[in-house]
C-alpha positions in Angstrom: 132.9 -35.3 174.3 132.3 -38.9 174.4 135.4 -41.3 174.7 136.1 -43.7 172.0 138.5 -46.6 172.7 140.9 -47.4 169.7 144.2 -49.1 169.4 147.4 -47.9 167.8 149.6 -50.0 165.4 151.3 -51.5 168.6 147.6 -52.6 169.7 147.9 -50.2 172.8 144.5 -49.0 173.7 144.1 -45.0 173.8 140.9 -42.9 174.4 139.9 -40.7 171.6 137.5 -37.9 172.4 135.1 -36.9 169.7 133.2 -33.7 169.1 130.4 -32.8 166.9 127.5 -35.0 165.5 127.8 -38.7 165.0 127.5 -38.5 161.2 129.4 -36.5 158.6 132.7 -34.6 159.3 133.9 -34.9 162.9 136.8 -33.4 164.7 138.7 -35.9 167.0 141.5 -35.6 169.5 143.8 -38.7 168.7 147.0 -39.1 170.6 147.3 -35.5 171.5 146.7 -34.5 167.7 143.5 -32.9 166.2 142.2 -34.2 163.1 139.0 -33.9 161.0 137.5 -37.2 159.7 134.6 -38.9 158.1 132.3 -41.2 159.9 133.8 -42.2 163.3 130.9 -43.6 165.1 127.1 -44.1 164.6 124.2 -43.8 167.1 124.2 -47.6 166.9 124.7 -49.8 170.0 128.2 -51.2 169.9 128.5 -54.9 169.2 130.8 -56.2 172.0 128.9 -59.2 173.2 130.3 -62.5 172.0 126.8 -63.7 172.1 126.4 -62.5 168.6 128.8 -65.1 167.3 127.3 -68.0 169.3 126.1 -70.0 166.2 122.5 -68.9 166.5 122.7 -67.0 163.3 122.1 -69.6 160.5 123.1 -66.8 157.9 126.4 -65.0 158.4 127.8 -62.7 155.8 130.9 -60.4 155.6 129.4 -57.5 153.5 130.9 -56.8 150.3 131.2 -53.3 148.6 128.1 -54.3 146.4 126.1 -54.9 149.6 126.6 -51.4 150.9 127.5 -49.1 147.9 123.9 -48.0 147.1 123.1 -51.0 144.8 119.9 -51.4 147.1 120.1 -55.0 147.7 121.8 -57.6 150.0 123.0 -60.6 148.1 122.4 -63.8 150.1 123.7 -66.5 147.7 121.9 -69.5 146.1 121.1 -71.6 149.0 118.7 -70.2 151.5 117.1 -72.5 153.8 114.7 -69.9 155.4 112.6 -69.9 152.1 111.2 -73.3 153.3 109.7 -71.5 156.2 108.3 -68.5 154.4 105.3 -70.3 152.7 104.1 -69.0 149.5 107.1 -67.7 147.6 107.0 -66.6 144.0 110.8 -66.1 143.0 110.0 -63.8 140.3 107.7 -61.3 142.2 109.3 -62.0 145.6 107.6 -61.8 148.9 107.6 -59.1 151.6 109.2 -60.2 154.8 109.6 -58.4 158.1 113.1 -58.1 159.2 113.7 -57.4 162.9 116.9 -55.6 164.0 117.6 -57.3 167.4 120.2 -54.6 168.1 117.9 -51.6 167.7 114.6 -53.4 168.5 113.1 -52.2 165.2 111.1 -53.9 162.4 111.6 -53.2 158.8 109.7 -54.7 155.7 112.0 -55.9 152.9 111.4 -57.7 149.7 113.0 -61.3 149.2 113.5 -62.2 145.6 115.3 -64.9 143.6 117.3 -63.6 140.6 117.8 -65.3 137.3 121.3 -66.1 138.6 119.5 -68.3 141.3 120.8 -65.9 144.1 118.5 -64.7 146.5 118.4 -61.0 147.4 116.9 -58.6 150.1 115.9 -55.3 148.6 113.2 -52.5 148.7 114.5 -50.8 151.7 117.9 -52.5 152.3 120.0 -49.3 151.7 117.8 -47.0 153.7 116.8 -49.2 156.6 120.0 -51.0 157.3 122.9 -49.7 155.2 122.4 -46.1 156.0 120.6 -46.3 159.4 123.2 -48.7 160.7 126.2 -47.1 159.0 127.1 -50.6 157.5 130.4 -50.7 155.8 132.5 -53.2 153.5 133.7 -56.2 155.6 131.2 -55.7 158.5 129.9 -59.2 159.5 126.1 -59.5 159.8 123.9 -62.4 160.8 120.5 -63.4 159.9 118.1 -66.1 161.1 114.4 -67.2 160.8 112.4 -66.7 163.7 109.2 -69.0 163.3 107.5 -67.7 166.3 107.3 -64.1 165.1 107.3 -65.3 161.3 110.0 -62.8 160.7 113.8 -62.6 159.8 116.0 -61.2 162.5 119.1 -59.3 161.8 122.2 -58.3 163.8 125.6 -56.9 163.5 128.1 -59.5 164.4 131.3 -57.6 164.0 132.0 -54.0 162.9 135.1 -53.2 160.6 137.7 -51.4 162.6 138.2 -47.7 162.0 141.2 -47.4 159.5 144.6 -46.7 160.8 145.7 -43.1 160.6 149.4 -42.4 160.8 150.5 -39.0 162.2 154.3 -39.7 162.2 
């Protein structure tokens, strides 16, 4: 069993020992009680380093339900400075861009498009390559930045949404 640190409602840290796989249902021991729950942790590297919030991320977004619920796109808003760096960009057809996940050191190809509403979106793999693989949830905070040297977009998870409070008493 691997230890996971959690805090109770008084913000007192406690160890939680989990068993089973890191996805799906999981049995855990929490404050001396055994419970079965959904996703507790992923195979992801934890984001503890304050360096991820150091201002180098030009786009910071707190994920909304529509970003992670299977809509297959990440909504980026109507102003996107990186478009000036991409080169040829046809808003209707979009452009494929490499997105490098700095946390897992993996590269994925997504499609950047501009909708009729003037909002930019990343799709064609967003759900599979990021939401499911990184176990992203509503209210997780992510960062994006353009890396001219590699001509790619870089991605990180800045902050994870805490595990929901479970009351036993």
